[in-house]
C-alpha positions as CSV (number, residue, x, y, z in Angstrom):
1,M,18.5,95.6,-60.5
2,N,18.5,96.9,-64.2
3,E,18.9,100.9,-62.7
4,W,21.8,99.5,-60.9
5,Q,23.2,98.3,-64.3
6,G,22.1,101.3,-66.3
7,A,23.8,103.6,-63.8
8,G,27.2,102.0,-64.3
9,Q,27.3,99.9,-61.1
10,K,28.8,96.8,-60.9
11,V,26.1,94.1,-59.4
12,V,27.5,91.0,-57.5
13,F,25.4,88.1,-57.0
14,S,25.7,85.2,-54.9
15,N,23.6,82.3,-53.5
16,G,22.5,80.7,-50.5
17,C,20.6,78.4,-47.1
18,F,22.4,81.0,-44.9
19,D,20.7,79.0,-42.1
20,I,22.2,80.6,-38.6
21,L,24.0,82.9,-40.1
22,H,27.6,83.2,-38.5
23,L,31.0,84.9,-39.1
24,G,31.8,82.5,-42.0
25,H,28.6,84.0,-43.8
26,I,29.2,87.8,-42.8
27,D,33.0,87.5,-43.9
28,Y,32.0,86.0,-47.3
29,L,29.1,88.4,-48.0
30,E,31.1,91.2,-47.6
31,K,34.2,89.9,-49.4
32,A,31.3,89.5,-52.1
33,R,30.5,92.9,-52.0
34,N,33.5,94.4,-52.4
35,L,33.8,93.1,-55.4
36,G,31.4,95.2,-57.3
37,D,29.0,98.4,-56.3
38,R,25.7,96.0,-55.2
39,L,25.1,93.0,-53.3
40,V,21.9,90.9,-54.5
41,V,21.4,87.5,-52.3
42,G,19.8,84.1,-54.1
43,L,18.1,82.5,-50.7
44,N,16.9,79.1,-50.8
45,T,13.6,78.9,-49.6
46,D,12.9,76.9,-46.7
47,Q,11.3,73.9,-49.3
48,S,14.7,74.0,-51.2
49,V,16.8,74.3,-48.1
50,R,15.1,70.7,-46.5
51,K,15.4,68.9,-50.2
52,L,19.0,70.0,-49.9
53,K,19.8,69.6,-46.5
54,G,17.4,67.2,-44.7
55,E,13.8,67.2,-43.1
56,E,15.7,69.0,-40.0
57,R,16.8,71.8,-41.9
58,P,16.5,74.7,-42.0
59,V,16.4,75.5,-38.4
60,T,15.6,79.3,-38.9
61,D,12.6,80.0,-41.8
62,E,13.1,82.0,-44.7
63,I,11.5,84.9,-44.2
64,S,13.7,85.7,-40.9
65,R,17.0,84.4,-42.9
66,A,16.1,86.7,-45.5
67,R,15.3,89.6,-42.9
68,M,18.8,89.2,-41.3
69,L,20.5,89.2,-44.9
70,A,18.6,92.0,-45.6
71,A,19.7,94.2,-42.6
72,L,23.0,93.8,-43.2
73,E,24.5,97.3,-44.8
74,F,26.9,95.2,-47.8
75,V,23.9,93.4,-48.8
76,D,21.3,95.4,-51.4
77,M,18.9,92.8,-52.4
78,V,17.5,89.5,-51.1
79,V,15.8,87.3,-53.5
80,H,14.1,83.7,-52.5
81,F,14.5,80.8,-55.1
82,S,13.0,77.7,-54.7
83,D,14.9,75.7,-57.2
84,D,17.8,73.3,-56.8
85,T,20.1,75.4,-58.1
86,P,19.8,79.6,-58.9
87,Y,20.6,78.8,-62.4
88,S,17.4,80.4,-63.5
89,L,17.1,83.2,-61.2
90,I,20.6,84.2,-62.3
91,K,19.0,83.7,-66.3
92,E,16.9,86.2,-65.2
93,L,18.8,88.6,-62.7
94,K,21.9,88.7,-65.2
95,P,24.5,89.6,-62.3
96,D,28.0,91.5,-63.6
97,I,29.5,89.3,-61.0
98,L,29.4,85.8,-60.1
99,V,30.4,85.0,-56.6
100,K,30.9,81.6,-54.7
101,G,33.3,80.6,-51.5
102,D,36.9,79.3,-52.4
103,D,35.5,75.2,-51.9
104,Y,34.1,76.0,-55.3
105,L,36.2,76.1,-58.6
106,A,34.9,79.1,-61.2
107,E,34.3,76.8,-63.8
108,N,32.0,74.5,-62.0
109,I,29.7,77.6,-60.3
110,V,26.0,77.1,-61.2
111,G,25.2,80.2,-63.3
112,A,28.9,80.4,-64.7
113,D,28.1,80.4,-68.4
114,I,25.1,82.7,-68.3
115,V,27.2,85.6,-66.6
116,I,30.1,84.9,-69.0
117,S,28.4,84.6,-71.8
118,N,27.2,88.4,-70.7
119,G,30.5,89.5,-70.2
120,G,30.5,89.3,-66.7
121,E,33.1,87.6,-64.3
122,V,32.5,84.5,-62.1
123,K,35.1,84.8,-58.6
124,T,35.8,82.6,-55.5
125,V,36.5,84.5,-52.6
126,S,38.3,82.6,-49.5
127,L,36.3,81.3,-46.9
128,V,36.6,81.6,-42.9
129,P,38.3,78.4,-41.4
130,G,36.0,76.4,-39.1
131,Y,32.9,77.9,-40.1
132,S,30.2,76.2,-41.1
133,T,26.2,75.9,-40.1
134,S,26.6,72.2,-40.3
135,G,29.6,72.6,-37.5
136,I,27.5,74.6,-35.5
137,I,24.4,72.0,-35.3
138,N,26.8,69.2,-34.7
139,K,28.3,71.5,-31.6
140,I,25.0,72.4,-30.1
141,K,23.6,69.0,-30.3
142,N,26.7,67.7,-28.5
143,L,26.5,69.9,-25.5
């Protein structure tokens, strides 16, 4: 990442569980990448997902989720984190732009204080309505 920033490239960071990759994830990550030159995705470990989402999650293990994300042409790096939030990871990486979906208020995004104090920006991108992993799981359960 330091090489990218040293070359004048803007590094965008976003994070999530990305369990059962779907159109909403793809659209969101592509929009995030379009805000800068490189996209780094913080990915919750399996342990972290279970803590956040419950014992039945994740459906897809962390290695599989990381490989799928890394295969996307607009994702430049995937980094696992096991904390409840990516705060420590953001502090370590120091991205230029921090992005989450527009279901968040920019001022409430974890790590916003770090990015802003380093001269960066915090942005939200619009989400595709009707797409969520929980919704997909519920639909499958009801088949």
